[in-house]
Backbone atoms as SQL, in Angstrom:
CREATE TABLE atoms (id INTEGER PRIMARY KEY, chain TEXT, resi INTEGER, resn TEXT, atom TEXT, x REAL, y REAL, z REAL);
INSERT INTO atoms VALUES
  (1, 'A', 1, 'MET', 'N', 15.273, 19.463, -14.161),
  (2, 'A', 1, 'MET', 'CA', 15.108, 18.183, -14.798),
  (3, 'A', 1, 'MET', 'C', 15.344, 18.343, -16.290),
  (4, 'A', 2, 'PHE', 'N', 14.945, 17.413, -17.072),
  (5, 'A', 2, 'PHE', 'CA', 15.185, 17.451, -18.502),
  (6, 'A', 2, 'PHE', 'C', 13.854, 17.382, -19.226),
  (7, 'A', 3, 'ASN', 'N', 13.854, 17.845, -20.453),
  (8, 'A', 3, 'ASN', 'CA', 12.637, 17.803, -21.254),
  (9, 'A', 3, 'ASN', 'C', 12.468, 16.404, -21.846),
  (10, 'A', 4, 'MET', 'N', 11.312, 15.815, -21.609),
  (11, 'A', 4, 'MET', 'CA', 11.044, 14.491, -22.122),
  (12, 'A', 4, 'MET', 'C', 9.714, 14.502, -22.859),
  (13, 'A', 5, 'THR', 'N', 9.714, 13.933, -24.032),
  (14, 'A', 5, 'THR', 'CA', 8.483, 13.880, -24.811),
  (15, 'A', 5, 'THR', 'C', 7.639, 12.689, -24.353),
  (16, 'A', 6, 'PHE', 'N', 6.371, 12.732, -24.710),
  (17, 'A', 6, 'PHE', 'CA', 5.457, 11.664, -24.322),
  (18, 'A', 6, 'PHE', 'C', 5.836, 10.318, -24.939),
  (19, 'A', 7, 'PRO', 'N', 6.225, 10.249, -26.222),
  (20, 'A', 7, 'PRO', 'CA', 6.651, 8.954, -26.774),
  (21, 'A', 7, 'PRO', 'C', 7.888, 8.377, -26.067),
  (22, 'A', 8, 'THR', 'N', 8.796, 9.236, -25.625),
  (23, 'A', 8, 'THR', 'CA', 9.961, 8.766, -24.885),
  (24, 'A', 8, 'THR', 'C', 9.527, 8.150, -23.563),
  (25, 'A', 9, 'PHE', 'N', 8.580, 8.783, -22.908),
  (26, 'A', 9, 'PHE', 'CA', 8.063, 8.262, -21.646),
  (27, 'A', 9, 'PHE', 'C', 7.390, 6.904, -21.851),
  (28, 'A', 10, 'ILE', 'N', 6.606, 6.775, -22.914),
  (29, 'A', 10, 'ILE', 'CA', 5.933, 5.505, -23.192),
  (30, 'A', 10, 'ILE', 'C', 6.952, 4.409, -23.508),
  (31, 'A', 11, 'LEU', 'N', 7.972, 4.717, -24.311),
  (32, 'A', 11, 'LEU', 'CA', 9.005, 3.735, -24.635),
  (33, 'A', 11, 'LEU', 'C', 9.744, 3.285, -23.383),
  (34, 'A', 12, 'GLY', 'N', 10.126, 4.224, -22.536),
  (35, 'A', 12, 'GLY', 'CA', 10.812, 3.866, -21.297),
  (36, 'A', 12, 'GLY', 'C', 9.943, 3.033, -20.378),
  (37, 'A', 13, 'ARG', 'N', 8.673, 3.357, -20.334),
  (38, 'A', 13, 'ARG', 'CA', 7.762, 2.600, -19.483),
  (39, 'A', 13, 'ARG', 'C', 7.567, 1.184, -20.021),
  (40, 'A', 14, 'MET', 'N', 7.537, 1.048, -21.342),
  (41, 'A', 14, 'MET', 'CA', 7.412, -0.284, -21.932),
  (42, 'A', 14, 'MET', 'C', 8.652, -1.130, -21.664),
  (43, 'A', 15, 'ILE', 'N', 9.829, -0.534, -21.787),
  (44, 'A', 15, 'ILE', 'CA', 11.067, -1.276, -21.540),
  (45, 'A', 15, 'ILE', 'C', 11.155, -1.696, -20.079),
  (46, 'A', 16, 'ALA', 'N', 10.830, -0.788, -19.171),
  (47, 'A', 16, 'ALA', 'CA', 10.850, -1.124, -17.750),
  (48, 'A', 16, 'ALA', 'C', 9.803, -2.187, -17.432),
  (49, 'A', 17, 'GLY', 'N', 8.644, -2.100, -18.069),
  (50, 'A', 17, 'GLY', 'CA', 7.615, -3.117, -17.864),
  (51, 'A', 17, 'GLY', 'C', 8.046, -4.483, -18.359),
  (52, 'A', 18, 'LEU', 'N', 8.766, -4.523, -19.479),
  (53, 'A', 18, 'LEU', 'CA', 9.286, -5.788, -19.982),
  (54, 'A', 18, 'LEU', 'C', 10.310, -6.388, -19.025),
  (55, 'A', 19, 'ILE', 'N', 11.126, -5.544, -18.416),
  (56, 'A', 19, 'ILE', 'CA', 12.103, -6.043, -17.448),
  (57, 'A', 19, 'ILE', 'C', 11.396, -6.628, -16.228),
  (58, 'A', 20, 'GLY', 'N', 10.404, -5.906, -15.711),
  (59, 'A', 20, 'GLY', 'CA', 9.652, -6.417, -14.566),
  (60, 'A', 20, 'GLY', 'C', 8.922, -7.707, -14.894),
  (61, 'A', 21, 'ALA', 'N', 8.334, -7.781, -16.088),
  (62, 'A', 21, 'ALA', 'CA', 7.629, -8.999, -16.497),
  (63, 'A', 21, 'ALA', 'C', 8.600, -10.157, -16.700),
  (64, 'A', 22, 'LEU', 'N', 9.799, -9.874, -17.203),
  (65, 'A', 22, 'LEU', 'CA', 10.799, -10.918, -17.395),
  (66, 'A', 22, 'LEU', 'C', 11.278, -11.475, -16.060),
  (67, 'A', 23, 'VAL', 'N', 11.487, -10.611, -15.087),
  (68, 'A', 23, 'VAL', 'CA', 11.876, -11.078, -13.755),
  (69, 'A', 23, 'VAL', 'C', 10.775, -11.967, -13.182),
  (70, 'A', 24, 'HIS', 'N', 9.520, -11.560, -13.368),
  (71, 'A', 24, 'HIS', 'CA', 8.408, -12.367, -12.874),
  (72, 'A', 24, 'HIS', 'C', 8.297, -13.685, -13.635),
  (73, 'A', 25, 'LEU', 'N', 8.550, -13.674, -14.938),
  (74, 'A', 25, 'LEU', 'CA', 8.481, -14.886, -15.737),
  (75, 'A', 25, 'LEU', 'C', 9.539, -15.894, -15.306),
  (76, 'A', 26, 'ILE', 'N', 10.741, -15.414, -15.043),
  (77, 'A', 26, 'ILE', 'CA', 11.834, -16.298, -14.639),
  (78, 'A', 26, 'ILE', 'C', 11.611, -16.838, -13.230),
  (79, 'A', 27, 'ALA', 'N', 11.192, -15.963, -12.309),
  (80, 'A', 27, 'ALA', 'CA', 11.087, -16.350, -10.908),
  (81, 'A', 27, 'ALA', 'C', 9.741, -16.952, -10.555),
  (82, 'A', 28, 'GLY', 'N', 8.700, -16.596, -11.273),
  (83, 'A', 28, 'GLY', 'CA', 7.370, -17.109, -10.971),
  (84, 'A', 28, 'GLY', 'C', 6.747, -16.360, -9.805),
  (85, 'A', 29, 'GLY', 'N', 5.567, -16.767, -9.430),
  (86, 'A', 29, 'GLY', 'CA', 4.891, -16.145, -8.308),
  (87, 'A', 29, 'GLY', 'C', 3.471, -15.757, -8.660),
  (88, 'A', 30, 'LYS', 'N', 2.844, -15.125, -7.706),
  (89, 'A', 30, 'LYS', 'CA', 1.447, -14.731, -7.861),
  (90, 'A', 30, 'LYS', 'C', 1.350, -13.298, -8.373),
  (91, 'A', 31, 'LEU', 'N', 0.134, -12.792, -8.386),
  (92, 'A', 31, 'LEU', 'CA', -0.136, -11.453, -8.913),
  (93, 'A', 31, 'LEU', 'C', 0.579, -10.375, -8.104),
  (94, 'A', 32, 'LEU', 'N', 0.667, -10.539, -6.796),
  (95, 'A', 32, 'LEU', 'CA', 1.349, -9.558, -5.958),
  (96, 'A', 32, 'LEU', 'C', 2.808, -9.403, -6.358),
  (97, 'A', 33, 'ARG', 'N', 3.444, -10.514, -6.646),
  (98, 'A', 33, 'ARG', 'CA', 4.851, -10.471, -7.057),
  (99, 'A', 33, 'ARG', 'C', 5.005, -9.755, -8.398),
  (100, 'A', 34, 'LEU', 'N', 4.072, -9.970, -9.334),
  (101, 'A', 34, 'LEU', 'CA', 4.113, -9.274, -10.618),
  (102, 'A', 34, 'LEU', 'C', 3.964, -7.767, -10.432),
  (103, 'A', 35, 'VAL', 'N', 3.038, -7.362, -9.583),
  (104, 'A', 35, 'VAL', 'CA', 2.830, -5.932, -9.322),
  (105, 'A', 35, 'VAL', 'C', 4.075, -5.308, -8.719),
  (106, 'A', 36, 'PHE', 'N', 4.684, -5.972, -7.761),
  (107, 'A', 36, 'PHE', 'CA', 5.895, -5.439, -7.137),
  (108, 'A', 36, 'PHE', 'C', 7.032, -5.353, -8.148),
  (109, 'A', 37, 'CYS', 'N', 7.199, -6.391, -8.970),
  (110, 'A', 37, 'CYS', 'CA', 8.272, -6.374, -9.970),
  (111, 'A', 37, 'CYS', 'C', 8.081, -5.236, -10.968),
  (112, 'A', 38, 'LEU', 'N', 6.859, -5.044, -11.451),
  (113, 'A', 38, 'LEU', 'CA', 6.595, -3.972, -12.410),
  (114, 'A', 38, 'LEU', 'C', 6.797, -2.599, -11.784),
  (115, 'A', 39, 'LEU', 'N', 6.253, -2.406, -10.604),
  (116, 'A', 39, 'LEU', 'CA', 6.356, -1.108, -9.939),
  (117, 'A', 39, 'LEU', 'C', 7.810, -0.739, -9.654),
  (118, 'A', 40, 'PHE', 'N', 8.552, -1.661, -9.108),
  (119, 'A', 40, 'PHE', 'CA', 9.944, -1.363, -8.784),
  (120, 'A', 40, 'PHE', 'C', 10.811, -1.253, -10.028),
  (121, 'A', 41, 'ALA', 'N', 10.482, -1.979, -11.097),
  (122, 'A', 41, 'ALA', 'CA', 11.230, -1.838, -12.351),
  (123, 'A', 41, 'ALA', 'C', 11.023, -0.445, -12.937),
  (124, 'A', 42, 'TRP', 'N', 9.797, 0.069, -12.888),
  (125, 'A', 42, 'TRP', 'CA', 9.535, 1.429, -13.378),
  (126, 'A', 42, 'TRP', 'C', 10.275, 2.461, -12.547),
  (127, 'A', 43, 'ILE', 'N', 10.218, 2.317, -11.237),
  (128, 'A', 43, 'ILE', 'CA', 10.917, 3.267, -10.358),
  (129, 'A', 43, 'ILE', 'C', 12.421, 3.218, -10.607),
  (130, 'A', 44, 'GLY', 'N', 12.965, 2.012, -10.727),
  (131, 'A', 44, 'GLY', 'CA', 14.394, 1.873, -10.966),
  (132, 'A', 44, 'GLY', 'C', 14.825, 2.421, -12.312),
  (133, 'A', 45, 'PHE', 'N', 14.012, 2.210, -13.340),
  (134, 'A', 45, 'PHE', 'CA', 14.360, 2.688, -14.676),
  (135, 'A', 45, 'PHE', 'C', 14.415, 4.205, -14.711),
  (136, 'A', 46, 'TRP', 'N', 13.368, 4.853, -14.229),
  (137, 'A', 46, 'TRP', 'CA', 13.347, 6.315, -14.285),
  (138, 'A', 46, 'TRP', 'C', 14.303, 6.931, -13.271),
  (139, 'A', 47, 'GLY', 'N', 14.522, 6.257, -12.158),
  (140, 'A', 47, 'GLY', 'CA', 15.536, 6.728, -11.209),
  (141, 'A', 47, 'GLY', 'C', 16.932, 6.635, -11.799),
  (142, 'A', 48, 'GLY', 'N', 17.211, 5.541, -12.500),
  (143, 'A', 48, 'GLY', 'CA', 18.507, 5.386, -13.156),
  (144, 'A', 48, 'GLY', 'C', 18.716, 6.386, -14.272),
  (145, 'A', 49, 'ASN', 'N', 17.675, 6.664, -15.034),
  (146, 'A', 49, 'ASN', 'CA', 17.764, 7.663, -16.099),
  (147, 'A', 49, 'ASN', 'C', 18.015, 9.048, -15.513),
  (148, 'A', 50, 'TYR', 'N', 17.294, 9.383, -14.474),
  (149, 'A', 50, 'TYR', 'CA', 17.465, 10.682, -13.825),
  (150, 'A', 50, 'TYR', 'C', 18.864, 10.819, -13.219),
  (151, 'A', 51, 'LEU', 'N', 19.328, 9.747, -12.565),
  (152, 'A', 51, 'LEU', 'CA', 20.660, 9.768, -11.962),
  (153, 'A', 51, 'LEU', 'C', 21.743, 9.890, -13.033),
  (154, 'A', 52, 'ALA', 'N', 21.586, 9.184, -14.143),
  (155, 'A', 52, 'ALA', 'CA', 22.572, 9.271, -15.224),
  (156, 'A', 52, 'ALA', 'C', 22.604, 10.677, -15.822),
  (157, 'A', 53, 'ASN', 'N', 21.450, 11.303, -15.960),
  (158, 'A', 53, 'ASN', 'CA', 21.425, 12.673, -16.481),
  (159, 'A', 53, 'ASN', 'C', 22.092, 13.648, -15.517),
  (160, 'A', 54, 'ASN', 'N', 21.849, 13.485, -14.224),
  (161, 'A', 54, 'ASN', 'CA', 22.442, 14.399, -13.248),
  (162, 'A', 54, 'ASN', 'C', 23.943, 14.195, -13.093),
  (163, 'A', 55, 'LEU', 'N', 24.409, 12.956, -13.222),
  (164, 'A', 55, 'LEU', 'CA', 25.843, 12.682, -13.091),
  (165, 'A', 55, 'LEU', 'C', 26.598, 12.870, -14.401),
  (166, 'A', 56, 'GLY', 'N', 25.879, 13.047, -15.491),
  (167, 'A', 56, 'GLY', 'CA', 26.527, 13.235, -16.785),
  (168, 'A', 56, 'GLY', 'C', 27.030, 11.946, -17.401),
  (169, 'A', 57, 'LEU', 'N', 26.480, 10.812, -16.993),
  (170, 'A', 57, 'LEU', 'CA', 26.860, 9.521, -17.564),
  (171, 'A', 57, 'LEU', 'C', 26.000, 9.260, -18.793),
  (172, 'A', 58, 'HIS', 'N', 26.630, 9.104, -19.919),
  (173, 'A', 58, 'HIS', 'CA', 25.892, 8.870, -21.157),
  (174, 'A', 58, 'HIS', 'C', 26.262, 7.511, -21.716),
  (175, 'A', 59, 'ILE', 'N', 25.978, 6.473, -20.935),
  (176, 'A', 59, 'ILE', 'CA', 26.257, 5.100, -21.331),
  (177, 'A', 59, 'ILE', 'C', 25.017, 4.559, -22.027),
  (178, 'A', 60, 'LEU', 'N', 25.167, 4.128, -23.239),
  (179, 'A', 60, 'LEU', 'CA', 24.065, 3.599, -24.054),
  (180, 'A', 60, 'LEU', 'C', 22.914, 4.597, -24.160),
  (181, 'A', 61, 'GLN', 'N', 23.240, 5.839, -24.400),
  (182, 'A', 61, 'GLN', 'CA', 22.192, 6.852, -24.541),
  (183, 'A', 61, 'GLN', 'C', 21.650, 6.811, -25.962),
  (184, 'A', 62, 'TYR', 'N', 20.339, 6.786, -26.045),
  (185, 'A', 62, 'TYR', 'CA', 19.656, 6.854, -27.334),
  (186, 'A', 62, 'TYR', 'C', 18.512, 7.828, -27.169),
  (187, 'A', 63, 'GLY', 'N', 18.606, 8.941, -27.811),
  (188, 'A', 63, 'GLY', 'CA', 17.591, 9.975, -27.639),
  (189, 'A', 63, 'GLY', 'C', 17.712, 10.610, -26.268),
  (190, 'A', 64, 'GLN', 'N', 16.618, 10.643, -25.550),
  (191, 'A', 64, 'GLN', 'CA', 16.602, 11.282, -24.238),
  (192, 'A', 64, 'GLN', 'C', 16.766, 10.296, -23.094),
  (193, 'A', 65, 'ILE', 'N', 16.912, 9.014, -23.386),
  (194, 'A', 65, 'ILE', 'CA', 17.010, 8.001, -22.338),
  (195, 'A', 65, 'ILE', 'C', 18.437, 7.468, -22.271),
  (196, 'A', 66, 'ASN', 'N', 18.980, 7.415, -21.075),
  (197, 'A', 66, 'ASN', 'CA', 20.285, 6.802, -20.818),
  (198, 'A', 66, 'ASN', 'C', 20.050, 5.360, -20.386),
  (199, 'A', 67, 'TYR', 'N', 20.176, 4.446, -21.325),
  (200, 'A', 67, 'TYR', 'CA', 19.805, 3.065, -21.060),
  (201, 'A', 67, 'TYR', 'C', 20.786, 2.336, -20.158),
  (202, 'A', 68, 'GLY', 'N', 22.019, 2.712, -20.119),
  (203, 'A', 68, 'GLY', 'CA', 23.017, 1.986, -19.341),
  (204, 'A', 68, 'GLY', 'C', 22.649, 1.883, -17.871),
  (205, 'A', 69, 'LEU', 'N', 22.606, 3.004, -17.187),
  (206, 'A', 69, 'LEU', 'CA', 22.287, 3.008, -15.763),
  (207, 'A', 69, 'LEU', 'C', 20.807, 2.717, -15.526),
  (208, 'A', 70, 'ALA', 'N', 19.954, 3.117, -16.458),
  (209, 'A', 70, 'ALA', 'CA', 18.516, 2.880, -16.301),
  (210, 'A', 70, 'ALA', 'C', 18.202, 1.389, -16.316),
  (211, 'A', 71, 'LEU', 'N', 18.794, 0.639, -17.223),
  (212, 'A', 71, 'LEU', 'CA', 18.551, -0.797, -17.275),
  (213, 'A', 71, 'LEU', 'C', 19.129, -1.506, -16.062),
  (214, 'A', 72, 'PHE', 'N', 20.319, -1.111, -15.652),
  (215, 'A', 72, 'PHE', 'CA', 20.940, -1.733, -14.490),
  (216, 'A', 72, 'PHE', 'C', 20.099, -1.526, -13.233),
  (217, 'A', 73, 'LEU', 'N', 19.684, -0.299, -12.984),
  (218, 'A', 73, 'LEU', 'CA', 18.885, -0.032, -11.790),
  (219, 'A', 73, 'LEU', 'C', 17.480, -0.607, -11.895),
  (220, 'A', 74, 'SER', 'N', 16.955, -0.720, -13.103),
  (221, 'A', 74, 'SER', 'CA', 15.644, -1.325, -13.286),
  (222, 'A', 74, 'SER', 'C', 15.679, -2.810, -12.926),
  (223, 'A', 75, 'ILE', 'N', 16.702, -3.510, -13.359),
  (224, 'A', 75, 'ILE', 'CA', 16.840, -4.929, -13.026),
  (225, 'A', 75, 'ILE', 'C', 17.055, -5.100, -11.525),
  (226, 'A', 76, 'ALA', 'N', 17.927, -4.271, -10.949),
  (227, 'A', 76, 'ALA', 'CA', 18.184, -4.362, -9.513),
  (228, 'A', 76, 'ALA', 'C', 16.925, -4.064, -8.703),
  (229, 'A', 77, 'ALA', 'N', 16.170, -3.057, -9.107),
  (230, 'A', 77, 'ALA', 'CA', 14.952, -2.699, -8.383),
  (231, 'A', 77, 'ALA', 'C', 13.875, -3.767, -8.556),
  (232, 'A', 78, 'ALA', 'N', 13.768, -4.373, -9.740),
  (233, 'A', 78, 'ALA', 'CA', 12.788, -5.439, -9.948),
  (234, 'A', 78, 'ALA', 'C', 13.118, -6.652, -9.087),
  (235, 'A', 79, 'LEU', 'N', 14.389, -6.981, -8.973),
  (236, 'A', 79, 'LEU', 'CA', 14.789, -8.077, -8.092),
  (237, 'A', 79, 'LEU', 'C', 14.521, -7.734, -6.628),
  (238, 'A', 80, 'PHE', 'N', 14.708, -6.477, -6.260),
  (239, 'A', 80, 'PHE', 'CA', 14.382, -6.042, -4.903),
  (240, 'A', 80, 'PHE', 'C', 12.875, -6.147, -4.658),
  (241, 'A', 81, 'GLY', 'N', 12.076, -5.759, -5.625),
  (242, 'A', 81, 'GLY', 'CA', 10.626, -5.889, -5.508),
  (243, 'A', 81, 'GLY', 'C', 10.202, -7.345, -5.417),
  (244, 'A', 82, 'PHE', 'N', 10.890, -8.214, -6.146),
  (245, 'A', 82, 'PHE', 'CA', 10.646, -9.655, -6.068),
  (246, 'A', 82, 'PHE', 'C', 10.891, -10.152, -4.650),
  (247, 'A', 83, 'TRP', 'N', 11.990, -9.733, -4.067),
  (248, 'A', 83, 'TRP', 'CA', 12.326, -10.149, -2.711),
  (249, 'A', 83, 'TRP', 'C', 11.370, -9.528, -1.692),
  (250, 'A', 84, 'LEU', 'N', 11.005, -8.277, -1.912),
  (251, 'A', 84, 'LEU', 'CA', 10.163, -7.550, -0.974),
  (252, 'A', 84, 'LEU', 'C', 8.725, -8.057, -0.958),
  (253, 'A', 85, 'SER', 'N', 8.290, -8.714, -2.017),
  (254, 'A', 85, 'SER', 'CA', 6.904, -9.172, -2.082),
  (255, 'A', 85, 'SER', 'C', 6.576, -10.171, -0.982),
  (256, 'A', 86, 'GLY', 'N', 7.573, -10.837, -0.439),
  (257, 'A', 86, 'GLY', 'CA', 7.355, -11.737, 0.687),
  (258, 'A', 86, 'GLY', 'C', 6.796, -13.088, 0.317),
  (259, 'A', 87, 'GLU', 'N', 6.670, -13.376, -0.956),
  (260, 'A', 87, 'GLU', 'CA', 6.154, -14.675, -1.361),
  (261, 'A', 87, 'GLU', 'C', 7.240, -15.733, -1.417),
  (262, 'A', 88, 'ASN', 'N', 8.458, -15.386, -1.071),
  (263, 'A', 88, 'ASN', 'CA', 9.547, -16.342, -1.145),
  (264, 'A', 88, 'ASN', 'C', 9.674, -17.169, 0.128),
  (265, 'A', 89, 'ARG', 'N', 8.782, -16.970, 1.078),
  (266, 'A', 89, 'ARG', 'CA', 8.796, -17.774, 2.298),
  (267, 'A', 89, 'ARG', 'C', 8.123, -19.111, 2.040),
  (268, 'A', 90, 'GLU', 'N', 8.671, -20.149, 2.639),
  (269, 'A', 90, 'GLU', 'CA', 8.062, -21.457, 2.519),
  (270, 'A', 90, 'GLU', 'C', 6.928, -21.582, 3.536),
  (271, 'A', 91, 'GLU', 'N', 5.811, -22.119, 3.073),
  (272, 'A', 91, 'GLU', 'CA', 4.675, -22.303, 3.967),
  (273, 'A', 91, 'GLU', 'C', 4.848, -23.607, 4.730),
  (274, 'A', 92, 'GLU', 'N', 4.473, -23.573, 5.987),
  (275, 'A', 92, 'GLU', 'CA', 4.621, -24.781, 6.826),
  (276, 'A', 92, 'GLU', 'C', 3.287, -25.374, 7.160);
Protein backbone atom coordinates (compact mmCIF):
# COMPACT_ATOMS: atom_id res chain seq x y z
CA MET A 1 0.00 0.00 0.00
CA PHE A 2 1.11 3.60 0.28
CA ASN A 3 2.10 5.78 3.19
CA MET A 4 -0.70 8.09 4.22
CA THR A 5 -0.57 10.68 6.95
CA PHE A 6 -3.40 11.24 9.40
CA PRO A 7 -4.30 14.73 8.05
CA THR A 8 -4.57 13.25 4.54
CA PHE A 9 -6.94 10.60 5.86
CA ILE A 10 -9.08 13.23 7.61
CA LEU A 11 -9.21 15.43 4.47
CA GLY A 12 -10.22 12.49 2.30
CA ARG A 13 -12.86 11.43 4.78
CA MET A 14 -14.27 14.96 4.89
CA ILE A 15 -14.45 15.18 1.09
CA ALA A 16 -16.13 11.78 0.83
CA GLY A 17 -18.53 12.76 3.61
CA LEU A 18 -19.44 15.95 1.75
CA ILE A 19 -20.18 13.92 -1.38
CA GLY A 20 -22.41 11.52 0.55
CA ALA A 21 -24.19 14.40 2.28
CA LEU A 22 -24.68 16.19 -1.05
CA VAL A 23 -26.25 13.11 -2.61
CA HIS A 24 -28.57 12.87 0.39
CA LEU A 25 -29.38 16.60 0.22
CA ILE A 26 -30.31 16.40 -3.46
CA ALA A 27 -32.26 13.14 -3.24
CA GLY A 28 -33.74 13.47 0.24
CA GLY A 29 -34.73 10.61 2.48
CA LYS A 30 -34.53 9.45 6.04
CA LEU A 31 -31.61 8.75 8.35
CA LEU A 32 -31.01 5.29 6.88
CA ARG A 33 -30.47 6.78 3.44
CA LEU A 34 -27.97 9.30 4.86
CA VAL A 35 -26.01 6.52 6.58
CA PHE A 36 -25.89 4.45 3.40
CA CYS A 37 -24.82 7.44 1.29
CA LEU A 38 -22.03 8.37 3.71
CA LEU A 39 -20.78 4.82 4.16
CA PHE A 40 -20.70 4.02 0.47
CA ALA A 41 -19.15 7.41 -0.40
CA TRP A 42 -16.28 6.69 2.01
CA ILE A 43 -15.79 3.20 0.62
CA GLY A 44 -15.89 4.49 -2.95
CA PHE A 45 -13.48 7.34 -2.26
CA TRP A 46 -10.79 5.23 -0.63
CA GLY A 47 -11.36 2.39 -3.09
CA GLY A 48 -10.91 4.81 -5.98
CA ASN A 49 -7.77 6.28 -4.43
CA TYR A 50 -6.32 2.82 -3.86
CA LEU A 51 -7.22 1.71 -7.39
CA ALA A 52 -5.69 4.85 -8.91
CA ASN A 53 -2.46 4.29 -6.98
CA ASN A 54 -2.25 0.65 -8.06
CA LEU A 55 -3.00 1.42 -11.72
CA GLY A 56 -0.66 4.41 -11.79
CA LEU A 57 -3.39 6.89 -12.72
CA HIS A 58 -2.51 10.33 -11.43
CA ILE A 59 -5.57 12.30 -12.48
CA LEU A 60 -6.09 15.36 -10.28
CA GLN A 61 -3.52 14.17 -7.77
CA TYR A 62 -2.81 16.55 -4.93
CA GLY A 63 -0.48 15.26 -2.28
CA GLN A 64 -1.17 11.63 -1.52
CA ILE A 65 -4.77 11.56 -2.80
CA ASN A 66 -5.73 10.89 -6.42
CA TYR A 67 -8.93 12.89 -6.63
CA GLY A 68 -9.90 11.98 -10.19
CA LEU A 69 -10.86 8.34 -9.76
CA ALA A 70 -11.59 8.78 -6.05
CA LEU A 71 -14.28 11.40 -6.66
CA PHE A 72 -15.81 9.47 -9.53
CA LEU A 73 -16.09 6.24 -7.57
CA SER A 74 -17.25 8.09 -4.47
CA ILE A 75 -20.18 9.63 -6.36
CA ALA A 76 -21.01 6.31 -8.02
CA ALA A 77 -20.86 4.44 -4.71
CA ALA A 78 -22.98 7.08 -2.92
CA LEU A 79 -25.64 6.77 -5.62
CA PHE A 80 -25.47 2.99 -5.26
CA GLY A 81 -25.93 3.35 -1.50
CA PHE A 82 -28.89 5.66 -2.17
CA TRP A 83 -30.47 3.00 -4.34
CA LEU A 84 -29.56 0.17 -1.97
CA SER A 85 -31.19 1.84 1.03
CA GLY A 86 -34.56 0.67 -0.27
CA GLU A 87 -36.40 3.85 0.61
CA ASN A 88 -37.14 4.54 -3.04
CA ARG A 89 -40.14 2.20 -3.04
CA GLU A 90 -43.56 3.76 -3.06
CA GLU A 91 -45.74 2.82 -0.13
CA GLU A 92 -49.20 1.51 -0.93
